C-alpha positions as a Markdown table, in Angstrom:
| # | Residue | x | y | z |
|---|---|---|---|---|
| 1 | Met | 101.0 | 98.0 | 124.4 |
| 2 | Arg | 102.5 | 95.9 | 122.1 |
| 3 | Lys | 104.0 | 98.3 | 120.0 |
| 4 | Lys | 106.9 | 99.9 | 123.3 |
| 5 | Ser | 108.7 | 96.8 | 123.9 |
| 6 | Pro | 109.7 | 96.6 | 120.2 |
| 7 | Leu | 110.1 | 100.5 | 120.1 |
| 8 | Leu | 112.1 | 100.7 | 123.2 |
| 9 | Ala | 114.9 | 97.7 | 122.3 |
| 10 | Thr | 114.9 | 99.0 | 118.3 |
| 11 | Met | 115.7 | 102.8 | 119.7 |
| 12 | Phe | 118.2 | 101.3 | 122.0 |
| 13 | Val | 120.4 | 99.3 | 119.4 |
| 14 | Val | 120.2 | 102.3 | 117.2 |
| 15 | Ala | 121.7 | 104.3 | 119.1 |
| 16 | Met | 124.7 | 101.7 | 119.6 |
| 17 | Thr | 125.0 | 100.9 | 115.8 |
| 18 | Leu | 125.2 | 105.2 | 115.5 |
| 19 | Ser | 127.4 | 105.2 | 118.2 |
| 20 | Ala | 130.0 | 102.6 | 117.0 |
| 21 | Trp | 129.7 | 104.2 | 113.0 |
| 22 | Ala | 130.7 | 107.4 | 113.7 |
| 23 | Ser | 133.5 | 106.0 | 116.0 |
| 24 | Ala | 134.5 | 103.9 | 112.6 |
| 25 | Ala | 134.2 | 106.6 | 110.4 |
| 26 | Thr | 136.7 | 108.7 | 112.4 |
| 27 | Ala | 139.1 | 105.8 | 112.8 |
| 28 | Pro | 141.5 | 104.9 | 109.8 |
| 29 | Glu | 140.3 | 101.8 | 107.9 |
| 30 | Thr | 141.8 | 98.7 | 109.8 |
| 31 | Asp | 140.7 | 95.3 | 110.2 |
| 32 | Ala | 138.7 | 96.3 | 113.5 |
| 33 | Asn | 137.1 | 99.2 | 111.6 |
| 34 | Asn | 135.7 | 98.2 | 108.0 |
| 35 | Ile | 133.8 | 100.4 | 106.1 |
| 36 | Lys | 132.1 | 100.0 | 102.3 |
| 37 | Trp | 129.9 | 101.2 | 100.2 |
| 38 | Ser | 128.2 | 100.7 | 96.7 |
| 39 | Ala | 126.5 | 102.6 | 93.7 |
| 40 | Ser | 124.5 | 102.1 | 90.6 |
| 41 | Thr | 122.5 | 104.0 | 88.6 |
| 42 | Gly | 121.8 | 104.2 | 85.0 |
| 43 | Val | 118.8 | 104.8 | 82.7 |
| 44 | Gly | 116.1 | 102.5 | 81.4 |
| 45 | Tyr | 112.9 | 102.0 | 79.4 |
| 46 | Asp | 109.7 | 100.7 | 80.9 |
| 47 | Ser | 107.1 | 99.5 | 78.4 |
| 48 | Asn | 104.0 | 99.6 | 81.1 |
| 49 | Val | 104.5 | 102.0 | 83.7 |
| 50 | Tyr | 101.4 | 101.4 | 86.4 |
| 51 | Gln | 101.1 | 98.0 | 85.2 |
| 52 | Ala | 97.7 | 98.5 | 83.1 |
| 53 | Pro | 95.9 | 95.7 | 81.8 |
| 54 | Gly | 96.1 | 95.4 | 78.1 |
| 55 | Ser | 92.8 | 95.2 | 76.9 |
| 56 | Ala | 89.4 | 96.6 | 77.2 |
| 57 | Tyr | 87.3 | 94.8 | 80.7 |
| 58 | Thr | 84.0 | 94.8 | 82.3 |
| 59 | Asp | 84.6 | 96.0 | 85.6 |
| 60 | Tyr | 81.7 | 93.9 | 87.8 |
| 61 | Ala | 83.2 | 96.0 | 91.1 |
| 62 | Ala | 82.8 | 99.2 | 89.7 |
| 63 | Phe | 80.2 | 101.5 | 92.0 |
| 64 | Pro | 77.3 | 101.9 | 92.4 |
| 65 | Leu | 77.3 | 97.8 | 92.4 |
| 66 | Gly | 75.5 | 96.7 | 89.1 |
| 67 | Ser | 76.7 | 99.5 | 86.7 |
| 68 | Asn | 79.3 | 97.2 | 85.3 |
| 69 | Pro | 81.2 | 100.0 | 83.3 |
| 70 | Val | 83.4 | 98.8 | 80.6 |
| 71 | Val | 87.2 | 100.2 | 81.1 |
| 72 | Asn | 89.9 | 101.1 | 78.5 |
| 73 | Pro | 93.5 | 101.3 | 80.1 |
| 74 | Lys | 95.7 | 103.8 | 78.6 |
| 75 | Ile | 99.0 | 101.5 | 78.7 |
| 76 | Lys | 102.0 | 104.6 | 79.3 |
| 77 | Ser | 105.4 | 104.1 | 79.1 |
| 78 | Gly | 108.6 | 106.3 | 79.7 |
| 79 | Leu | 112.4 | 106.7 | 80.7 |
| 80 | Phe | 113.4 | 106.6 | 83.8 |
| 81 | Val | 116.5 | 106.2 | 86.2 |
| 82 | Pro | 117.3 | 103.5 | 88.2 |
| 83 | Tyr | 119.6 | 104.3 | 91.7 |
| 84 | Glu | 121.0 | 102.3 | 94.7 |
| 85 | Val | 123.3 | 103.1 | 97.1 |
| 86 | Lys | 124.8 | 100.8 | 99.7 |
| 87 | Met | 126.6 | 101.4 | 102.7 |
| 88 | Ala | 128.2 | 98.3 | 105.0 |
| 89 | Ala | 129.9 | 99.0 | 108.7 |
| 90 | Glu | 131.5 | 96.8 | 110.9 |
| 91 | Lys | 133.0 | 97.3 | 114.3 |
| 92 | Ile | 135.2 | 95.0 | 115.8 |
| 93 | Asn | 135.2 | 94.7 | 119.7 |
| 94 | Asp | 137.1 | 91.0 | 120.0 |
| 95 | Gln | 137.5 | 87.7 | 118.1 |
| 96 | Asn | 134.5 | 86.9 | 119.8 |
| 97 | Ser | 132.0 | 89.9 | 119.1 |
| 98 | Arg | 131.2 | 92.6 | 116.3 |
| 99 | Leu | 129.2 | 95.8 | 115.8 |
| 100 | Leu | 127.5 | 95.8 | 112.5 |
| 101 | Gly | 125.5 | 98.3 | 110.3 |
| 102 | Ser | 123.8 | 98.8 | 107.1 |
| 103 | Ala | 121.9 | 101.6 | 105.5 |
| 104 | Ser | 120.3 | 101.5 | 102.1 |
| 105 | Leu | 118.6 | 103.7 | 99.5 |
| 106 | Asp | 117.2 | 102.5 | 96.3 |
| 107 | Gly | 114.8 | 103.7 | 94.0 |
| 108 | Ile | 113.5 | 105.2 | 90.7 |
| 109 | Phe | 112.8 | 107.8 | 88.8 |
| 110 | Tyr | 110.5 | 108.4 | 85.6 |
| 111 | Ala | 112.0 | 111.3 | 83.5 |
| 112 | Gly | 109.6 | 113.6 | 81.9 |
| 113 | Gly | 106.0 | 112.5 | 80.1 |
| 114 | Gly | 104.1 | 113.2 | 83.3 |
| 115 | Leu | 104.4 | 110.0 | 84.9 |
| 116 | Ser | 106.2 | 111.4 | 88.2 |
| 117 | Asp | 103.7 | 109.5 | 89.9 |
| 118 | Ala | 105.5 | 106.5 | 89.4 |
| 119 | Asn | 108.6 | 107.6 | 91.4 |
| 120 | Glu | 109.1 | 105.3 | 94.3 |
| 121 | Tyr | 112.1 | 104.8 | 96.8 |
| 122 | Asn | 113.0 | 102.4 | 99.7 |
| 123 | Leu | 115.4 | 103.9 | 102.5 |
| 124 | Gly | 116.3 | 101.2 | 105.0 |
| 125 | Leu | 119.0 | 100.8 | 108.2 |
| 126 | Lys | 120.1 | 98.2 | 110.1 |
| 127 | Gly | 122.7 | 97.3 | 112.6 |
| 128 | Gly | 123.5 | 95.9 | 116.2 |
| 129 | Pro | 125.8 | 93.2 | 117.4 |
| 130 | Glu | 126.9 | 89.8 | 116.6 |
| 131 | Tyr | 128.6 | 87.3 | 118.6 |
| 132 | Val | 130.7 | 84.6 | 117.9 |
| 133 | Ile | 130.0 | 81.3 | 119.3 |
| 134 | Ser | 132.4 | 79.3 | 117.5 |
| 135 | Ser | 135.0 | 79.1 | 114.6 |
| 136 | Lys | 137.0 | 76.8 | 112.9 |
| 137 | Glu | 139.3 | 78.3 | 110.0 |
| 138 | Lys | 136.7 | 80.7 | 108.2 |
| 139 | Ser | 133.3 | 79.2 | 109.5 |
| 140 | Glu | 131.5 | 80.4 | 112.1 |
| 141 | Asp | 128.6 | 79.7 | 114.1 |
| 142 | Thr | 127.4 | 83.2 | 115.0 |
| 143 | Val | 124.3 | 85.2 | 116.7 |
| 144 | Tyr | 123.3 | 88.6 | 115.3 |
| 145 | Val | 120.5 | 90.8 | 117.3 |
| 146 | Gly | 119.5 | 93.8 | 115.4 |
| 147 | Ala | 117.5 | 96.9 | 115.1 |
| 148 | Val | 115.8 | 97.6 | 111.4 |
| 149 | Leu | 114.3 | 101.3 | 110.5 |
| 150 | Glu | 112.6 | 101.6 | 107.1 |
| 151 | Lys | 111.1 | 104.3 | 104.9 |
| 152 | His | 108.8 | 103.3 | 101.5 |
| 153 | Lys | 107.3 | 106.1 | 99.5 |
| 154 | Gln | 105.1 | 104.8 | 97.0 |
| 155 | Val | 102.2 | 106.8 | 95.0 |
| 156 | Tyr | 98.7 | 105.0 | 95.1 |
| 157 | Val | 97.2 | 105.5 | 91.3 |
| 158 | Asp | 94.7 | 103.9 | 89.2 |
| 159 | His | 96.4 | 101.1 | 87.1 |
| 160 | Asp | 93.6 | 102.1 | 84.2 |
| 161 | Ser | 94.6 | 105.8 | 83.9 |
| 162 | Gly | 97.9 | 106.4 | 86.2 |
| 163 | Ala | 95.6 | 109.4 | 87.7 |
| 164 | Ile | 96.3 | 109.0 | 91.1 |
| 165 | Lys | 94.0 | 107.2 | 93.4 |
| 166 | Thr | 90.5 | 108.6 | 95.1 |
| 167 | Thr | 87.6 | 107.5 | 96.4 |
| 168 | Thr | 84.4 | 107.4 | 94.2 |
| 169 | Ser | 83.7 | 110.7 | 96.5 |
| 170 | Gly | 86.8 | 112.3 | 94.9 |
| 171 | Ala | 88.9 | 112.1 | 98.2 |
| 172 | Asp | 92.5 | 111.7 | 97.5 |
| 173 | Ile | 94.1 | 108.5 | 98.8 |
| 174 | Ser | 97.2 | 108.6 | 96.8 |
| 175 | Asn | 98.9 | 108.5 | 100.2 |
| 176 | Arg | 97.7 | 105.1 | 101.2 |
| 177 | Tyr | 100.7 | 102.1 | 100.5 |
| 178 | Ser | 103.7 | 105.1 | 101.7 |
| 179 | Tyr | 104.8 | 103.4 | 105.3 |
| 180 | Thr | 107.3 | 103.4 | 107.9 |
| 181 | Ser | 108.9 | 100.3 | 109.4 |
| 182 | Ile | 110.5 | 99.6 | 112.8 |
| 183 | Gly | 111.6 | 96.7 | 114.6 |
| 184 | Val | 114.4 | 94.0 | 115.6 |
| 185 | Glu | 115.5 | 91.2 | 113.5 |
| 186 | Ala | 118.1 | 88.0 | 114.8 |
| 187 | Lys | 120.0 | 85.6 | 113.1 |
| 188 | Tyr | 121.7 | 82.1 | 113.9 |
| 189 | Lys | 123.8 | 80.6 | 111.1 |
| 190 | His | 125.7 | 77.8 | 111.3 |
| 191 | Thr | 128.5 | 77.4 | 108.8 |
| 192 | Ile | 131.1 | 75.0 | 110.6 |
| 193 | Gly | 131.1 | 71.4 | 109.0 |
| 194 | Arg | 129.6 | 70.5 | 105.9 |
| 195 | Ile | 126.6 | 71.4 | 106.2 |
| 196 | Asp | 125.1 | 75.3 | 107.3 |
| 197 | Tyr | 122.1 | 75.8 | 108.5 |
| 198 | Gly | 120.5 | 78.7 | 110.4 |
| 199 | Val | 117.6 | 79.8 | 112.0 |
| 200 | Asn | 115.9 | 83.9 | 111.7 |
| 201 | Gly | 113.1 | 86.0 | 113.2 |
| 202 | Gln | 111.8 | 89.4 | 112.8 |
| 203 | Tyr | 109.0 | 91.3 | 114.4 |
| 204 | Ile | 108.2 | 94.7 | 112.9 |
| 205 | Leu | 105.1 | 97.3 | 113.3 |
| 206 | Asn | 104.6 | 98.9 | 110.2 |
| 207 | Asp | 103.1 | 102.3 | 110.2 |
| 208 | Tyr | 101.7 | 103.3 | 107.2 |
| 209 | Glu | 100.2 | 107.3 | 106.0 |
| 210 | Asp | 96.3 | 108.3 | 107.0 |
| 211 | Pro | 94.8 | 108.1 | 103.9 |
| 212 | Ile | 91.5 | 109.2 | 106.4 |
| 213 | Val | 88.7 | 108.5 | 104.6 |
| 214 | Val | 89.4 | 104.8 | 103.8 |
| 215 | Ser | 91.0 | 101.8 | 106.2 |
| 216 | Gln | 94.8 | 102.4 | 107.3 |
| 217 | Leu | 97.2 | 99.5 | 106.7 |
| 218 | Asp | 99.2 | 99.8 | 109.7 |
| 219 | His | 99.8 | 96.1 | 110.6 |
| 220 | Ser | 102.3 | 94.3 | 112.8 |
| 221 | Tyr | 104.6 | 91.9 | 110.7 |
| 222 | Tyr | 106.3 | 88.6 | 112.3 |
| 223 | Thr | 108.4 | 85.6 | 111.2 |
| 224 | Leu | 110.2 | 83.2 | 111.9 |
| 225 | Gly | 112.3 | 80.9 | 110.0 |
| 226 | Ala | 115.0 | 77.9 | 109.5 |
| 227 | Asp | 117.1 | 77.3 | 106.3 |
| 228 | Ala | 119.7 | 74.4 | 105.4 |
| 229 | Ser | 122.3 | 74.0 | 102.5 |
| 230 | Ile | 123.0 | 69.8 | 102.5 |
| 231 | Pro | 125.9 | 68.4 | 100.1 |
| 232 | Val | 123.8 | 65.2 | 98.1 |
| 233 | Ala | 126.8 | 65.3 | 95.5 |
| 234 | Asn | 129.9 | 66.0 | 94.2 |
| 235 | Lys | 129.5 | 70.3 | 93.4 |
| 236 | Thr | 126.3 | 69.7 | 94.0 |
| 237 | Arg | 124.0 | 70.7 | 97.2 |
| 238 | Leu | 120.2 | 71.0 | 98.2 |
| 239 | Asn | 119.0 | 74.4 | 100.4 |
| 240 | Leu | 115.5 | 74.2 | 102.1 |
| 241 | Ser | 113.9 | 76.9 | 103.8 |
| 242 | Phe | 111.0 | 77.3 | 106.0 |
| 243 | Asp | 109.0 | 80.6 | 107.3 |
| 244 | His | 106.4 | 81.0 | 109.2 |
| 245 | Lys | 104.9 | 84.6 | 108.7 |
| 246 | Val | 101.9 | 86.7 | 110.2 |
| 247 | Arg | 100.4 | 90.2 | 109.1 |
| 248 | Asp | 98.2 | 91.2 | 111.9 |
| 249 | Tyr | 96.1 | 94.6 | 111.0 |
| 250 | Ser | 94.9 | 97.2 | 113.7 |
| 251 | Lys | 92.7 | 99.1 | 111.5 |
| 252 | Arg | 92.1 | 96.9 | 108.4 |
| 253 | His | 89.1 | 94.5 | 107.8 |
| 254 | Ala | 88.6 | 91.6 | 106.4 |
| 255 | His | 85.7 | 90.4 | 103.8 |
| 256 | Asp | 83.4 | 88.4 | 104.6 |
| 257 | Ala | 82.1 | 84.9 | 102.6 |
| 258 | Gln | 80.8 | 87.1 | 100.0 |
| 259 | Gly | 83.7 | 88.8 | 99.2 |
| 260 | Ile | 82.1 | 92.4 | 100.8 |
| 261 | Tyr | 84.8 | 94.4 | 103.3 |
| 262 | Ser | 83.4 | 96.0 | 105.9 |
| 263 | Ser | 83.8 | 97.5 | 109.6 |
| 264 | Ala | 81.6 | 95.0 | 110.6 |
| 265 | Asn | 83.5 | 92.1 | 110.1 |
| 266 | Pro | 87.1 | 91.7 | 112.8 |
| 267 | Leu | 90.2 | 92.8 | 112.0 |
| 268 | Leu | 91.9 | 91.3 | 109.3 |
| 269 | Leu | 94.7 | 88.3 | 110.3 |
| 270 | Tyr | 96.9 | 86.8 | 107.5 |
| 271 | Thr | 99.0 | 83.9 | 108.2 |
| 272 | Tyr | 101.3 | 82.5 | 105.7 |
| 273 | Asn | 103.7 | 79.5 | 105.3 |
| 274 | Val | 106.4 | 79.2 | 103.0 |
| 275 | Val | 108.4 | 76.5 | 102.1 |
| 276 | Gly | 111.4 | 76.6 | 99.7 |
| 277 | Val | 114.0 | 74.0 | 98.2 |
| 278 | Ser | 116.6 | 74.5 | 95.3 |
| 279 | Leu | 119.0 | 72.7 | 93.9 |
| 280 | Arg | 122.7 | 73.9 | 93.2 |
| 281 | Asn | 124.9 | 72.5 | 90.8 |
| 282 | Arg | 128.4 | 73.6 | 89.9 |
| 283 | Ile | 128.5 | 72.3 | 86.1 |
| 284 | Ser | 131.9 | 73.9 | 85.7 |
| 285 | Pro | 134.1 | 76.9 | 86.8 |
| 286 | Asp | 132.2 | 79.2 | 85.2 |
| 287 | Trp | 128.4 | 78.3 | 85.0 |
| 288 | Leu | 126.7 | 77.9 | 88.5 |
| 289 | Leu | 122.7 | 76.5 | 88.2 |
| 290 | Tyr | 120.1 | 76.5 | 90.8 |
| 291 | Leu | 116.9 | 74.7 | 90.2 |
| 292 | Asp | 113.8 | 76.6 | 92.3 |
| 293 | Phe | 110.6 | 75.5 | 94.2 |
| 294 | Asp | 108.6 | 77.6 | 96.3 |
| 295 | His | 105.2 | 76.9 | 98.0 |
| 296 | Thr | 103.2 | 79.1 | 99.8 |
| 297 | Gln | 99.9 | 78.8 | 101.9 |
| 298 | Arg | 98.0 | 81.7 | 103.2 |
| 299 | Ala | 95.4 | 81.9 | 105.7 |
| 300 | Asp | 92.6 | 84.4 | 106.5 |
| 301 | Gly | 92.0 | 84.6 | 109.8 |
| 302 | Tyr | 88.2 | 85.3 | 109.7 |
| 303 | Val | 86.3 | 83.3 | 107.0 |
| 304 | Ser | 88.9 | 81.9 | 104.8 |
| 305 | Tyr | 87.7 | 84.2 | 102.1 |
| 306 | Asn | 91.3 | 85.3 | 100.5 |
| 307 | Asp | 93.1 | 81.9 | 101.6 |
| 308 | Tyr | 95.5 | 81.0 | 98.7 |
| 309 | Asn | 97.9 | 78.5 | 97.6 |
| 310 | Glu | 101.1 | 79.5 | 95.7 |
| 311 | Asn | 103.3 | 77.5 | 93.9 |
| 312 | Arg | 106.8 | 79.2 | 92.2 |
| 313 | Tyr | 109.1 | 77.3 | 90.4 |
| 314 | Gly | 112.6 | 77.5 | 87.4 |
| 315 | Ile | 116.1 | 78.0 | 87.1 |
| 316 | Arg | 118.6 | 80.5 | 88.1 |
| 317 | Val | 122.0 | 80.1 | 85.6 |
| 318 | Leu | 124.8 | 82.1 | 86.7 |
| 319 | Tyr | 128.2 | 82.7 | 84.5 |
| 320 | Glu | 131.7 | 84.3 | 85.3 |
| 321 | Gln | 134.9 | 84.6 | 83.6 |
| 322 | Gly | 137.3 | 87.3 | 83.8 |
| 323 | Arg | 135.8 | 90.9 | 83.7 |
| 324 | Leu | 132.2 | 89.2 | 83.0 |
| 325 | Lys | 129.5 | 88.1 | 84.8 |
| 326 | Ala | 125.8 | 87.2 | 83.8 |
| 327 | Arg | 122.7 | 86.1 | 85.5 |
| 328 | Leu | 119.6 | 84.2 | 83.8 |
| 329 | Ala | 116.4 | 84.0 | 86.2 |
| 330 | Met | 113.0 | 82.4 | 84.4 |
| 331 | His | 110.5 | 81.8 | 87.3 |
| 332 | His | 106.5 | 80.5 | 86.6 |
| 333 | Trp | 103.6 | 81.1 | 89.6 |
| 334 | Gly | 100.4 | 80.3 | 90.1 |
| 335 | Arg | 98.3 | 81.3 | 92.8 |
| 336 | Asp | 94.6 | 80.0 | 93.4 |
| 337 | Tyr | 92.0 | 81.4 | 95.7 |
| 338 | Pro | 89.7 | 78.7 | 97.0 |
| 339 | Asn | 87.2 | 81.0 | 98.0 |
| 340 | Gly | 87.6 | 84.3 | 96.3 |
| 341 | Phe | 86.0 | 85.7 | 93.7 |
| 342 | Ala | 87.0 | 87.3 | 91.0 |
| 343 | Phe | 86.5 | 91.1 | 91.3 |
| 344 | Asp | 85.8 | 90.4 | 94.6 |
| 345 | Val | 82.3 | 89.6 | 93.7 |
| 346 | Ala | 80.0 | 87.0 | 94.6 |
| 347 | Gly | 78.5 | 85.7 | 91.2 |
| 348 | Gln | 82.0 | 86.2 | 89.4 |
| 349 | Gly | 84.4 | 83.2 | 88.4 |
| 350 | Ser | 86.9 | 81.8 | 91.1 |
| 351 | Lys | 90.1 | 84.4 | 91.7 |
| 352 | Thr | 93.2 | 83.0 | 89.8 |
| 353 | Tyr | 96.7 | 84.4 | 88.8 |
| 354 | Asn | 99.8 | 83.1 | 87.0 |
| 355 | Gly | 102.7 | 84.7 | 85.9 |
| 356 | Asn | 106.2 | 84.6 | 84.1 |
| 357 | Val | 109.1 | 86.2 | 85.2 |
| 358 | Leu | 111.8 | 86.4 | 83.4 |
| 359 | Lys | 115.5 | 88.1 | 84.7 |
| 360 | Phe | 119.0 | 88.9 | 83.1 |
| 361 | Lys | 121.8 | 90.8 | 84.1 |
| 362 | Ala | 125.0 | 91.2 | 82.7 |
| 363 | Glu | 128.1 | 92.9 | 84.3 |
| 364 | Leu | 131.6 | 94.1 | 82.6 |
| 365 | Glu | 134.0 | 95.2 | 84.8 |
| 366 | Gln | 135.9 | 98.5 | 83.9 |
| 367 | Thr | 138.3 | 99.3 | 86.9 |
| 368 | Arg | 138.8 | 97.3 | 90.4 |
| 369 | Asn | 136.0 | 99.8 | 91.2 |
| 370 | Ser | 133.6 | 100.2 | 88.8 |
| 371 | Ser | 131.7 | 98.1 | 85.9 |
| 372 | Phe | 129.4 | 98.1 | 83.1 |
| 373 | Trp | 126.2 | 96.8 | 83.6 |
| 374 | Thr | 122.9 | 95.8 | 81.3 |
| 375 | Glu | 119.4 | 94.4 | 82.6 |
| 376 | Leu | 116.4 | 93.0 | 81.5 |
| 377 | Leu | 113.4 | 92.8 | 83.6 |
| 378 | Tyr | 110.1 | 91.4 | 82.2 |
| 379 | Lys | 106.8 | 90.7 | 84.0 |
| 380 | Ala | 103.8 | 89.0 | 83.0 |
| 381 | Gln | 100.3 | 88.6 | 85.2 |
| 382 | His | 97.4 | 86.9 | 83.8 |
| 383 | Thr | 94.3 | 86.4 | 86.1 |
| 384 | Thr | 90.5 | 86.1 | 86.4 |
| 385 | Asp | 90.1 | 89.5 | 87.9 |
| 386 | Leu | 91.3 | 91.2 | 84.4 |
| 387 | Arg | 91.7 | 94.9 | 86.5 |
| 388 | Tyr | 95.4 | 93.2 | 87.4 |
| 389 | Asp | 96.0 | 91.3 | 84.2 |
| 390 | Tyr | 99.4 | 92.9 | 82.9 |
| 391 | Val | 102.9 | 92.7 | 80.6 |
| 392 | Arg | 105.3 | 94.9 | 81.6 |
| 393 | Thr | 108.9 | 94.9 | 80.4 |
| 394 | Gln | 111.9 | 97.2 | 81.8 |
| 395 | Val | 115.1 | 97.3 | 79.7 |
| 396 | Met | 118.3 | 99.1 | 81.4 |
| 397 | Ala | 121.7 | 100.5 | 81.6 |
| 398 | Gly | 124.2 | 101.9 | 83.4 |
| 399 | Met | 127.2 | 102.0 | 85.9 |
| 400 | Ser | 128.2 | 100.8 | 89.3 |
| 401 | Trp | 130.7 | 101.3 | 91.6 |
| 402 | Ala | 131.9 | 99.6 | 94.8 |
| 403 | Tyr | 134.5 | 100.5 | 97.3 |
């Protein structure tokens, strides 16, 4: 019964949105009917396609238990093509209401080298009405309610070899991470005056493909959040956010206190509370600086085995002058499982993770509608569960268009 209400609401709003898009597409582009789109693609190099560990390790979670084989991961690298297409449509009904819609497709395609199992894509459709509660000059108080429809395709692979994931008996479960999402979302934004704030919420049903021989990952997801942006000094603002999230699984069971997964355990329920703090400072007309800190607490609803606390902090720097734009972000994060064991095997050390992420992107405008871009993405994850300890670098360059 719980799927019926959001599904009907989603179908209704999607129908309204598609009807509006059709009307907007056949009308000339005016202030009342506006369609924008952008596209980006290029070529890149990936140093560790399947996020394989950097050295041999003893697999304490191997089946049968007690065999403890030594695993020698194979790091595979190769070329890939990233791509992204976005479209946003707006149909203004009157000065107090408009209908918004958006579509997006992004993904990554590996060219040759037997790396096709690393290909993945995301397709998203969103749309619904937005109402203007009040306005002053170019600032508004708005309420938006819309539908969400998404499709995510990813092959479940073995990190050590890049081979499709199978059970110990050889059954193919490579489709396990692909899913479709359908749901509704709502947002309230206040941008009148010096303090900006808002609240938002989502209710999403995630329908995963069924691998048959292992548990399916279907679950409902809902979130309720709030954010605010407060001026604290000249050219400096403090951005605050809080999100409460729940993932309620319908077929996946929890782990017990010894780290054992069993269908005799209750169904899995995760609850997240996330606090974000960011200090934004306009250093000069060309430079913008952010100092970020996030804290996440996850609660496992059964015996707290998979509880964790995570802290993330770092900086972002944005530069823009003339035709050149550049962004640099550096963050460190650490996650501690107070009740979890490495390899999910009782008797092993506690399960901890930490990592560093570096992102750099530069864009050089060529014409009013096109730009060249280059991007670097570096990720290093270190953990006591050596199955997931890896370093990965992606370097990309390409071209983008916006109309």
